[in-house]
N, CA, C and O atoms as a GROMACS GRO file, in nm:
protein
  496
    1SER      N    1  -5.182   8.853   1.295
    1SER     CA    2  -5.322   8.841   1.269
    1SER      C    3  -5.336   8.690   1.206
    1SER      O    4  -5.239   8.631   1.158
    2THR      N    5  -5.453   8.640   1.210
    2THR     CA    6  -5.483   8.505   1.156
    2THR      C    7  -5.464   8.500   1.011
    2THR      O    8  -5.420   8.396   0.960
    3PHE      N    9  -5.495   8.607   0.935
    3PHE     CA   10  -5.479   8.610   0.789
    3PHE      C   11  -5.332   8.592   0.757
    3PHE      O   12  -5.299   8.508   0.673
    4VAL      N   13  -5.241   8.665   0.819
    4VAL     CA   14  -5.105   8.655   0.786
    4VAL      C   15  -5.049   8.525   0.825
    4VAL      O   16  -4.960   8.473   0.759
    5LYS      N   17  -5.104   8.464   0.941
    5LYS     CA   18  -5.045   8.327   0.979
    5LYS      C   19  -5.089   8.228   0.870
    5LYS      O   20  -5.008   8.146   0.826
    6LYS      N   21  -5.219   8.233   0.826
    6LYS     CA   22  -5.261   8.138   0.716
    6LYS      C   23  -5.171   8.158   0.589
    6LYS      O   24  -5.122   8.064   0.527
    7LEU      N   25  -5.157   8.283   0.559
    7LEU     CA   26  -5.084   8.322   0.439
    7LEU      C   27  -4.939   8.264   0.443
    7LEU      O   28  -4.890   8.212   0.342
    8LEU      N   29  -4.874   8.273   0.554
    8LEU     CA   30  -4.735   8.243   0.557
    8LEU      C   31  -4.704   8.097   0.608
    8LEU      O   32  -4.589   8.052   0.607
    9LYS      N   33  -4.815   8.025   0.652
    9LYS     CA   34  -4.798   7.897   0.706
    9LYS      C   35  -4.725   7.804   0.618
    9LYS      O   36  -4.638   7.733   0.669
   10LYS      N   37  -4.752   7.794   0.479
   10LYS     CA   38  -4.689   7.695   0.396
   10LYS      C   39  -4.537   7.731   0.366
   10LYS      O   40  -4.451   7.643   0.363
   11PRO      N   41  -4.511   7.860   0.344
   11PRO     CA   42  -4.359   7.888   0.321
   11PRO      C   43  -4.282   7.871   0.440
   11PRO      O   44  -4.171   7.818   0.433
   12LEU      N   45  -4.333   7.915   0.557
   12LEU     CA   46  -4.263   7.904   0.674
   12LEU      C   47  -4.236   7.753   0.721
   12LEU      O   48  -4.128   7.720   0.770
   13SER      N   49  -4.341   7.665   0.702
   13SER     CA   50  -4.317   7.524   0.731
   13SER      C   51  -4.221   7.456   0.646
   13SER      O   52  -4.146   7.369   0.691
   14LYS      N   53  -4.222   7.498   0.510
   14LYS     CA   54  -4.127   7.449   0.420
   14LYS      C   55  -3.984   7.499   0.459
   14LYS      O   56  -3.893   7.416   0.457
   15ALA      N   57  -3.958   7.621   0.491
   15ALA     CA   58  -3.830   7.675   0.533
   15ALA      C   59  -3.783   7.602   0.660
   15ALA      O   60  -3.666   7.566   0.672
   16ARG      N   61  -3.876   7.579   0.755
   16ARG     CA   62  -3.843   7.509   0.878
   16ARG      C   63  -3.800   7.373   0.856
   16ARG      O   64  -3.709   7.326   0.923
   17ALA      N   65  -3.862   7.301   0.761
   17ALA     CA   66  -3.826   7.167   0.736
   17ALA      C   67  -3.690   7.164   0.668
   17ALA      O   68  -3.611   7.074   0.697
   18LYS      N   69  -3.660   7.256   0.581
   18LYS     CA   70  -3.520   7.252   0.528
   18LYS      C   71  -3.413   7.298   0.625
   18LYS      O   72  -3.296   7.263   0.613
   19ALA      N   73  -3.451   7.371   0.713
   19ALA     CA   74  -3.352   7.419   0.815
   19ALA      C   75  -3.324   7.322   0.932
   19ALA      O   76  -3.231   7.337   1.012
   20GLY      N   77  -3.420   7.212   0.933
   20GLY     CA   78  -3.405   7.114   1.044
   20GLY      C   79  -3.279   7.043   1.051
   20GLY      O   80  -3.247   6.988   1.156
   21ALA      N   81  -3.201   7.038   0.946
   21ALA     CA   82  -3.073   6.965   0.946
   21ALA      C   83  -2.962   7.046   1.022
   21ALA      O   84  -2.863   6.991   1.070
   22VAL      N   85  -2.986   7.177   1.028
   22VAL     CA   86  -2.885   7.264   1.096
   22VAL      C   87  -2.929   7.278   1.232
   22VAL      O   88  -3.044   7.318   1.252
   23SER      N   89  -2.846   7.248   1.335
   23SER     CA   90  -2.891   7.264   1.480
   23SER      C   91  -2.767   7.303   1.560
   23SER      O   92  -2.653   7.294   1.515
   24GLY      N   93  -2.796   7.344   1.675
   24GLY     CA   94  -2.697   7.361   1.779
   24GLY      C   95  -2.595   7.472   1.741
   24GLY      O   96  -2.631   7.580   1.693
   25ASN      N   97  -2.460   7.437   1.766
   25ASN     CA   98  -2.361   7.542   1.748
   25ASN      C   99  -2.354   7.584   1.598
   25ASN      O  100  -2.325   7.701   1.573
   26ALA      N  101  -2.376   7.500   1.503
   26ALA     CA  102  -2.368   7.529   1.362
   26ALA      C  103  -2.475   7.648   1.334
   26ALA      O  104  -2.446   7.749   1.269
   27ARG      N  105  -2.588   7.625   1.384
   27ARG     CA  106  -2.696   7.726   1.364
   27ARG      C  107  -2.654   7.859   1.423
   27ARG      O  108  -2.674   7.963   1.360
   28TRP      N  109  -2.597   7.859   1.539
   28TRP     CA  110  -2.567   7.988   1.601
   28TRP      C  111  -2.454   8.056   1.519
   28TRP      O  112  -2.460   8.176   1.491
   29THR      N  113  -2.351   7.975   1.481
   29THR     CA  114  -2.244   8.037   1.400
   29THR      C  115  -2.290   8.081   1.265
   29THR      O  116  -2.246   8.184   1.215
   30ALA      N  117  -2.375   8.006   1.208
   30ALA     CA  118  -2.425   8.046   1.070
   30ALA      C  119  -2.503   8.175   1.080
   30ALA      O  120  -2.486   8.261   0.994
   31LEU      N  121  -2.585   8.194   1.177
   31LEU     CA  122  -2.664   8.316   1.193
   31LEU      C  123  -2.579   8.433   1.220
   31LEU      O  124  -2.603   8.541   1.165
   32ALA      N  125  -2.462   8.415   1.318
   32ALA     CA  126  -2.375   8.514   1.344
   32ALA      C  127  -2.305   8.556   1.222
   32ALA      O  128  -2.292   8.676   1.201
   33ALA      N  129  -2.257   8.469   1.138
   33ALA     CA  130  -2.181   8.496   1.019
   33ALA      C  131  -2.276   8.570   0.910
   33ALA      O  132  -2.229   8.658   0.838
   34PHE      N  133  -2.403   8.534   0.901
   34PHE     CA  134  -2.492   8.599   0.810
   34PHE      C  135  -2.512   8.744   0.858
   34PHE      O  136  -2.511   8.835   0.775
   35VAL      N  137  -2.531   8.766   0.985
   35VAL     CA  138  -2.557   8.903   1.033
   35VAL      C  139  -2.424   8.988   1.031
   35VAL      O  140  -2.423   9.110   1.016
   36GLY      N  141  -2.310   8.908   1.049
   36GLY     CA  142  -2.180   8.983   1.050
   36GLY      C  143  -2.115   9.029   0.919
   36GLY      O  144  -2.019   9.106   0.916
   37VAL      N  145  -2.176   8.974   0.806
   37VAL     CA  146  -2.127   9.014   0.677
   37VAL      C  147  -2.186   9.152   0.648
   37VAL      O  148  -2.309   9.161   0.641
   38PRO      N  149  -2.113   9.254   0.631
   38PRO     CA  150  -2.178   9.388   0.601
   38PRO      C  151  -2.222   9.412   0.460
   38PRO      O  152  -2.168   9.500   0.392
   39PHE      N  153  -2.318   9.336   0.415
   39PHE     CA  154  -2.383   9.360   0.289
   39PHE      C  155  -2.529   9.406   0.314
   39PHE      O  156  -2.584   9.388   0.422
   40PRO      N  157  -2.589   9.465   0.212
   40PRO     CA  158  -2.727   9.510   0.237
   40PRO      C  159  -2.819   9.392   0.255
   40PRO      O  160  -2.808   9.295   0.180
   41GLY      N  161  -2.907   9.396   0.350
   41GLY     CA  162  -3.008   9.289   0.369
   41GLY      C  163  -2.953   9.180   0.463
   41GLY      O  164  -3.024   9.081   0.479
   42THR      N  165  -2.835   9.189   0.526
   42THR     CA  166  -2.776   9.085   0.612
   42THR      C  167  -2.765   9.134   0.752
   42THR      O  168  -2.681   9.082   0.825
   43GLY      N  169  -2.842   9.231   0.798
   43GLY     CA  170  -2.826   9.289   0.930
   43GLY      C  171  -2.911   9.225   1.037
   43GLY      O  172  -2.970   9.119   1.016
   44ALA      N  173  -2.919   9.284   1.144
   44ALA     CA  174  -2.997   9.234   1.261
   44ALA      C  175  -3.146   9.208   1.239
   44ALA      O  176  -3.200   9.115   1.299
   45TRP      N  177  -3.212   9.284   1.158
   45TRP     CA  178  -3.353   9.267   1.132
   45TRP      C  179  -3.366   9.142   1.059
   45TRP      O  180  -3.444   9.056   1.099
   46THR      N  181  -3.293   9.127   0.951
   46THR     CA  182  -3.307   9.010   0.872
   46THR      C  183  -3.256   8.884   0.955
   46THR      O  184  -3.310   8.775   0.941
   47GLY      N  185  -3.162   8.901   1.033
   47GLY     CA  186  -3.114   8.785   1.123
   47GLY      C  187  -3.225   8.748   1.217
   47GLY      O  188  -3.237   8.631   1.252
   48ALA      N  189  -3.309   8.841   1.261
   48ALA     CA  190  -3.416   8.811   1.355
   48ALA      C  191  -3.524   8.732   1.277
   48ALA      O  192  -3.590   8.646   1.336
   49MET      N  193  -3.542   8.759   1.155
   49MET     CA  194  -3.637   8.681   1.069
   49MET      C  195  -3.591   8.542   1.059
   49MET      O  196  -3.664   8.446   1.082
   50VAL      N  197  -3.451   8.535   1.019
   50VAL     CA  198  -3.397   8.403   1.002
   50VAL      C  199  -3.408   8.324   1.130
   50VAL      O  200  -3.449   8.208   1.124
   51ALA      N  201  -3.373   8.378   1.244
   51ALA     CA  202  -3.383   8.311   1.370
   51ALA      C  203  -3.522   8.255   1.395
   51ALA      O  204  -3.534   8.143   1.445
   52PHE      N  205  -3.632   8.333   1.362
   52PHE     CA  206  -3.769   8.304   1.386
   52PHE      C  207  -3.797   8.180   1.297
   52PHE      O  208  -3.854   8.082   1.345
   53VAL      N  209  -3.756   8.186   1.171
   53VAL     CA  210  -3.787   8.070   1.071
   53VAL      C  211  -3.714   7.945   1.126
   53VAL      O  212  -3.772   7.836   1.128
   54LEU      N  213  -3.584   7.960   1.171
   54LEU     CA  214  -3.508   7.844   1.216
   54LEU      C  215  -3.574   7.798   1.355
   54LEU      O  216  -3.545   7.685   1.395
   55GLY      N  217  -3.652   7.871   1.422
   55GLY     CA  218  -3.712   7.826   1.548
   55GLY      C  219  -3.608   7.834   1.663
   55GLY      O  220  -3.612   7.754   1.757
   56MET      N  221  -3.516   7.930   1.652
   56MET     CA  222  -3.418   7.938   1.763
   56MET      C  223  -3.477   7.997   1.889
   56MET      O  224  -3.567   8.081   1.887
   57PRO      N  225  -3.422   7.947   2.002
   57PRO     CA  226  -3.464   8.015   2.130
   57PRO      C  227  -3.422   8.154   2.131
   57PRO      O  228  -3.323   8.190   2.067
   58PHE      N  229  -3.498   8.241   2.208
   58PHE     CA  230  -3.467   8.379   2.220
   58PHE      C  231  -3.334   8.417   2.256
   58PHE      O  232  -3.274   8.501   2.190
   59SER      N  233  -3.278   8.354   2.367
   59SER     CA  234  -3.141   8.386   2.407
   59SER      C  235  -3.041   8.342   2.314
   59SER      O  236  -2.944   8.416   2.296
   60GLU      N  237  -3.049   8.227   2.247
   60GLU     CA  238  -2.954   8.184   2.144
   60GLU      C  239  -2.959   8.283   2.018
   60GLU      O  240  -2.856   8.324   1.964
   61ALA      N  241  -3.080   8.315   1.977
   61ALA     CA  242  -3.084   8.412   1.867
   61ALA      C  243  -3.028   8.553   1.900
   61ALA      O  244  -2.958   8.612   1.818
   62MET      N  245  -3.057   8.603   2.012
   62MET     CA  246  -3.010   8.730   2.054
   62MET      C  247  -2.856   8.728   2.065
   62MET      O  248  -2.792   8.819   2.014
   63SER      N  249  -2.799   8.634   2.124
   63SER     CA  250  -2.660   8.626   2.141
   63SER      C  251  -2.578   8.614   1.996
   63SER      O  252  -2.471   8.670   1.973
   64SER      N  253  -2.644   8.537   1.913
   64SER     CA  254  -2.593   8.520   1.777
   64SER      C  255  -2.591   8.643   1.698
   64SER      O  256  -2.492   8.677   1.633
   65ILE      N  257  -2.710   8.718   1.704
   65ILE     CA  258  -2.731   8.840   1.636
   65ILE      C  259  -2.640   8.944   1.692
   65ILE      O  260  -2.584   9.022   1.615
   66PHE      N  261  -2.622   8.951   1.822
   66PHE     CA  262  -2.540   9.052   1.887
   66PHE      C  263  -2.390   9.030   1.839
   66PHE      O  264  -2.317   9.123   1.805
   67ALA      N  265  -2.353   8.906   1.840
   67ALA     CA  266  -2.209   8.878   1.786
   67ALA      C  267  -2.190   8.923   1.651
   67ALA      O  268  -2.090   8.987   1.620
   68GLY      N  269  -2.290   8.890   1.558
   68GLY     CA  270  -2.296   8.932   1.424
   68GLY      C  271  -2.280   9.082   1.408
   68GLY      O  272  -2.197   9.127   1.329
   69VAL      N  273  -2.358   9.158   1.480
   69VAL     CA  274  -2.354   9.304   1.470
   69VAL      C  275  -2.216   9.354   1.523
   69VAL      O  276  -2.159   9.450   1.471
   70ILE      N  277  -2.164   9.287   1.627
   70ILE     CA  278  -2.024   9.337   1.671
   70ILE      C  279  -1.921   9.320   1.551
   70ILE      O  280  -1.840   9.408   1.521
   71VAL      N  281  -1.934   9.202   1.486
   71VAL     CA  282  -1.834   9.158   1.382
   71VAL      C  283  -1.852   9.270   1.265
   71VAL      O  284  -1.755   9.330   1.217
   72ALA      N  285  -1.978   9.290   1.227
   72ALA     CA  286  -2.010   9.377   1.114
   72ALA      C  287  -1.949   9.526   1.151
   72ALA      O  288  -1.887   9.592   1.067
   73GLY      N  289  -1.971   9.570   1.276
   73GLY     CA  290  -1.927   9.694   1.321
   73GLY      C  291  -1.775   9.703   1.318
   73GLY      O  292  -1.725   9.809   1.282
   74LEU      N  293  -1.698   9.598   1.354
   74LEU     CA  294  -1.559   9.597   1.356
   74LEU      C  295  -1.505   9.600   1.213
   74LEU      O  296  -1.406   9.667   1.183
   75ILE      N  297  -1.573   9.524   1.124
   75ILE     CA  298  -1.531   9.516   0.980
   75ILE      C  299  -1.543   9.667   0.922
   75ILE      O  300  -1.450   9.717   0.859
   76MET      N  301  -1.659   9.733   0.947
   76MET     CA  302  -1.691   9.859   0.883
   76MET      C  303  -1.602   9.966   0.955
   76MET      O  304  -1.557  10.059   0.889
   77SER      N  305  -1.576   9.955   1.085
   77SER     CA  306  -1.489  10.059   1.150
   77SER      C  307  -1.344  10.044   1.098
   77SER      O  308  -1.275  10.145   1.080
   78SER      N  309  -1.299   9.926   1.075
   78SER     CA  310  -1.157   9.899   1.026
   78SER      C  311  -1.146   9.962   0.880
   78SER      O  312  -1.050  10.031   0.847
   79LEU      N  313  -1.248   9.933   0.801
   79LEU     CA  314  -1.249   9.990   0.662
   79LEU      C  315  -1.248  10.142   0.665
   79LEU      O  316  -1.170  10.205   0.593
   80ALA      N  317  -1.335  10.202   0.749
   80ALA     CA  318  -1.346  10.343   0.755
   80ALA      C  319  -1.218  10.406   0.807
   80ALA      O  320  -1.179  10.514   0.763
   81ALA      N  321  -1.148  10.333   0.908
   81ALA     CA  322  -1.023  10.384   0.965
   81ALA      C  323  -0.905  10.379   0.864
   81ALA      O  324  -0.814  10.462   0.866
   82ALA      N  325  -0.912  10.279   0.777
   82ALA     CA  326  -0.816  10.266   0.670
   82ALA      C  327  -0.820  10.368   0.571
   82ALA      O  328  -0.718  10.393   0.507
   83GLY      N  329  -0.932  10.432   0.549
   83GLY     CA  330  -0.945  10.536   0.457
   83GLY      C  331  -0.977  10.488   0.319
   83GLY      O  332  -0.996  10.367   0.306
   84ALA      N  333  -0.987  10.563   0.217
   84ALA     CA  334  -1.014  10.524   0.084
   84ALA      C  335  -0.907  10.437   0.018
   84ALA      O  336  -0.942  10.346  -0.057
   85LYS      N  337  -0.784  10.460   0.043
   85LYS     CA  338  -0.680  10.384  -0.020
   85LYS      C  339  -0.670  10.253   0.055
   85LYS      O  340  -0.655  10.148  -0.008
   86GLY      N  341  -0.676  10.253   0.186
   86GLY     CA  342  -0.680  10.124   0.263
   86GLY      C  343  -0.796  10.037   0.229
   86GLY      O  344  -0.782   9.916   0.212
   87ALA      N  345  -0.904  10.095   0.219
   87ALA     CA  346  -1.029  10.011   0.183
   87ALA      C  347  -1.012   9.953   0.045
   87ALA      O  348  -1.050   9.839   0.018
   88ALA      N  349  -0.951  10.037  -0.046
   88ALA     CA  350  -0.932   9.984  -0.187
   88ALA      C  351  -0.827   9.866  -0.181
   88ALA      O  352  -0.843   9.764  -0.249
   89ALA      N  353  -0.727   9.881  -0.102
   89ALA     CA  354  -0.629   9.776  -0.081
   89ALA      C  355  -0.687   9.646  -0.030
   89ALA      O  356  -0.657   9.537  -0.077
   90VAL      N  357  -0.773   9.666   0.071
   90VAL     CA  358  -0.848   9.538   0.125
   90VAL      C  359  -0.933   9.478   0.013
   90VAL      O  360  -0.928   9.357  -0.009
   91VAL      N  361  -1.013   9.560  -0.059
   91VAL     CA  362  -1.095   9.505  -0.164
   91VAL      C  363  -1.008   9.428  -0.274
   91VAL      O  364  -1.042   9.319  -0.320
   92ALA      N  365  -0.892   9.495  -0.310
   92ALA     CA  366  -0.801   9.437  -0.406
   92ALA      C  367  -0.743   9.300  -0.350
   92ALA      O  368  -0.729   9.204  -0.426
   93ALA      N  369  -0.713   9.296  -0.226
   93ALA     CA  370  -0.650   9.172  -0.157
   93ALA      C  371  -0.765   9.062  -0.161
   93ALA      O  372  -0.740   8.946  -0.194
   94ILE      N  373  -0.882   9.100  -0.128
   94ILE     CA  374  -0.997   8.996  -0.130
   94ILE      C  375  -1.010   8.945  -0.267
   94ILE      O  376  -1.011   8.823  -0.288
   95ALA      N  377  -1.022   9.040  -0.371
   95ALA     CA  378  -1.044   9.002  -0.508
   95ALA      C  379  -0.916   8.906  -0.552
   95ALA      O  380  -0.937   8.803  -0.617
   96ALA      N  381  -0.800   8.939  -0.518
   96ALA     CA  382  -0.694   8.860  -0.551
   96ALA      C  383  -0.700   8.719  -0.492
   96ALA      O  384  -0.670   8.618  -0.555
   97ALA      N  385  -0.742   8.719  -0.370
   97ALA     CA  386  -0.759   8.582  -0.302
   97ALA      C  387  -0.859   8.498  -0.374
   97ALA      O  388  -0.833   8.380  -0.395
   98PHE      N  389  -0.975   8.552  -0.413
   98PHE     CA  390  -1.064   8.481  -0.488
   98PHE      C  391  -1.012   8.435  -0.634
   98PHE      O  392  -1.034   8.323  -0.680
   99LEU      N  393  -0.948   8.527  -0.694
   99LEU     CA  394  -0.886   8.494  -0.825
   99LEU      C  395  -0.783   8.384  -0.804
   99LEU      O  396  -0.781   8.289  -0.882
  100TRP      N  397  -0.697   8.392  -0.703
  100TRP     CA  398  -0.603   8.294  -0.685
  100TRP      C  399  -0.667   8.154  -0.661
  100TRP      O  400  -0.626   8.054  -0.720
  101LYS      N  401  -0.765   8.152  -0.576
  101LYS     CA  402  -0.832   8.023  -0.548
  101LYS      C  403  -0.893   7.967  -0.681
  101LYS      O  404  -0.887   7.847  -0.704
  102ALA      N  405  -0.952   8.052  -0.766
  102ALA     CA  406  -0.999   8.003  -0.889
  102ALA      C  407  -0.899   7.962  -0.981
  102ALA      O  408  -0.928   7.873  -1.061
  103ALA      N  409  -0.779   8.015  -0.984
  103ALA     CA  410  -0.675   7.976  -1.069
  103ALA      C  411  -0.608   7.852  -1.024
  103ALA      O  412  -0.563   7.772  -1.106
  104VAL      N  413  -0.600   7.834  -0.898
  104VAL     CA  414  -0.541   7.705  -0.839
  104VAL      C  415  -0.640   7.592  -0.865
  104VAL      O  416  -0.601   7.483  -0.907
  105ALA      N  417  -0.760   7.616  -0.841
  105ALA     CA  418  -0.861   7.506  -0.860
  105ALA      C  419  -0.874   7.460  -1.001
  105ALA      O  420  -0.901   7.342  -1.023
  106GLY      N  421  -0.858   7.547  -1.100
  106GLY     CA  422  -0.865   7.511  -1.236
  106GLY      C  423  -1.007   7.476  -1.279
  106GLY      O  424  -1.100   7.481  -1.198
  107PRO      N  425  -1.024   7.440  -1.412
  107PRO     CA  426  -1.168   7.409  -1.451
  107PRO      C  427  -1.210   7.280  -1.380
  107PRO      O  428  -1.134   7.187  -1.352
  108SER      N  429  -1.346   7.286  -1.356
  108SER     CA  430  -1.397   7.163  -1.291
  108SER      C  431  -1.420   7.049  -1.396
  108SER      O  432  -1.442   7.069  -1.515
  109GLU      N  433  -1.410   6.926  -1.333
  109GLU     CA  434  -1.421   6.806  -1.425
  109GLU      C  435  -1.562   6.792  -1.486
  109GLU      O  436  -1.577   6.738  -1.595
  110ASP      N  437  -1.660   6.840  -1.415
  110ASP     CA  438  -1.804   6.833  -1.460
  110ASP      C  439  -1.825   6.916  -1.591
  110ASP      O  440  -1.894   6.877  -1.686
  111ALA      N  441  -1.758   7.034  -1.586
  111ALA     CA  442  -1.772   7.120  -1.709
  111ALA      C  443  -1.709   7.061  -1.824
  111ALA      O  444  -1.763   7.072  -1.934
  112GLY      N  445  -1.587   6.991  -1.810
  112GLY     CA  446  -1.519   6.922  -1.926
  112GLY      C  447  -1.606   6.812  -1.975
  112GLY      O  448  -1.623   6.803  -2.097
  113ALA      N  449  -1.664   6.729  -1.894
  113ALA     CA  450  -1.754   6.618  -1.936
  113ALA      C  451  -1.872   6.663  -2.006
  113ALA      O  452  -1.911   6.602  -2.106
  114SER      N  453  -1.934   6.769  -1.960
  114SER     CA  454  -2.058   6.819  -2.035
  114SER      C  455  -2.025   6.876  -2.165
  114SER      O  456  -2.105   6.868  -2.258
  115ASP      N  457  -1.903   6.936  -2.176
  115ASP     CA  458  -1.870   6.993  -2.306
  115ASP      C  459  -1.841   6.878  -2.416
  115ASP      O  460  -1.877   6.887  -2.534
  116ALA      N  461  -1.774   6.771  -2.360
  116ALA     CA  462  -1.740   6.661  -2.449
  116ALA      C  463  -1.876   6.586  -2.490
  116ALA      O  464  -1.892   6.541  -2.603
  117ASP      N  465  -1.970   6.577  -2.390
  117ASP     CA  466  -2.102   6.509  -2.424
  117ASP      C  467  -2.173   6.595  -2.528
  117ASP      O  468  -2.234   6.541  -2.620
  118ALA      N  469  -2.168   6.731  -2.514
  118ALA     CA  470  -2.244   6.810  -2.610
  118ALA      C  471  -2.178   6.803  -2.746
  118ALA      O  472  -2.248   6.818  -2.847
  119ALA      N  473  -2.045   6.781  -2.755
  119ALA     CA  474  -1.984   6.783  -2.894
  119ALA      C  475  -2.010   6.653  -2.966
  119ALA      O  476  -2.004   6.651  -3.089
  120GLU      N  477  -2.038   6.547  -2.899
  120GLU     CA  478  -2.057   6.421  -2.968
  120GLU      C  479  -2.214   6.400  -3.001
  120GLU      O  480  -2.300   6.417  -2.914
  121PRO      N  481  -2.245   6.364  -3.130
  121PRO     CA  482  -2.381   6.343  -3.165
  121PRO      C  483  -2.432   6.223  -3.103
  121PRO      O  484  -2.356   6.128  -3.083
  122ALA      N  485  -2.556   6.218  -3.070
  122ALA     CA  486  -2.614   6.098  -3.009
  122ALA      C  487  -2.629   5.986  -3.102
  122ALA      O  488  -2.680   6.002  -3.213
  123ALA      N  489  -2.588   5.873  -3.060
  123ALA     CA  490  -2.591   5.751  -3.136
  123ALA      C  491  -2.710   5.669  -3.100
  123ALA      O  492  -2.726   5.634  -2.982
  124GLU      N  493  -2.797   5.635  -3.196
  124GLU     CA  494  -2.911   5.558  -3.164
  124GLU      C  495  -2.921   5.439  -3.253
  124GLU      O  496  -3.015   5.360  -3.240
   0.00000   0.00000   0.00000
């Protein structure tokens, strides 16, 4: 309807302007990854809305969403086939990988600089 178009014109144009930098194969891959991650709100319906906002052609959007749905199905099927203990092991392995990455990276330099700046009184 015209009312909905008028209501959503500003937010959609702003989103399209921000998404203009992403194009081609990166856009297809990003949408497939978004749909393929099995979290609430990242499925085919939301992927279709994202494709609309990005202004993707129908065939490109459908193939990307289809690939994402297949990936999400494979992930969930493998977790279900692994059973409760296998799924817990996968979650523990993913958590360990994130913790390892955080431990290897160490504290960021920006955080140290801001702490030092906050500790020193301002000289005027």
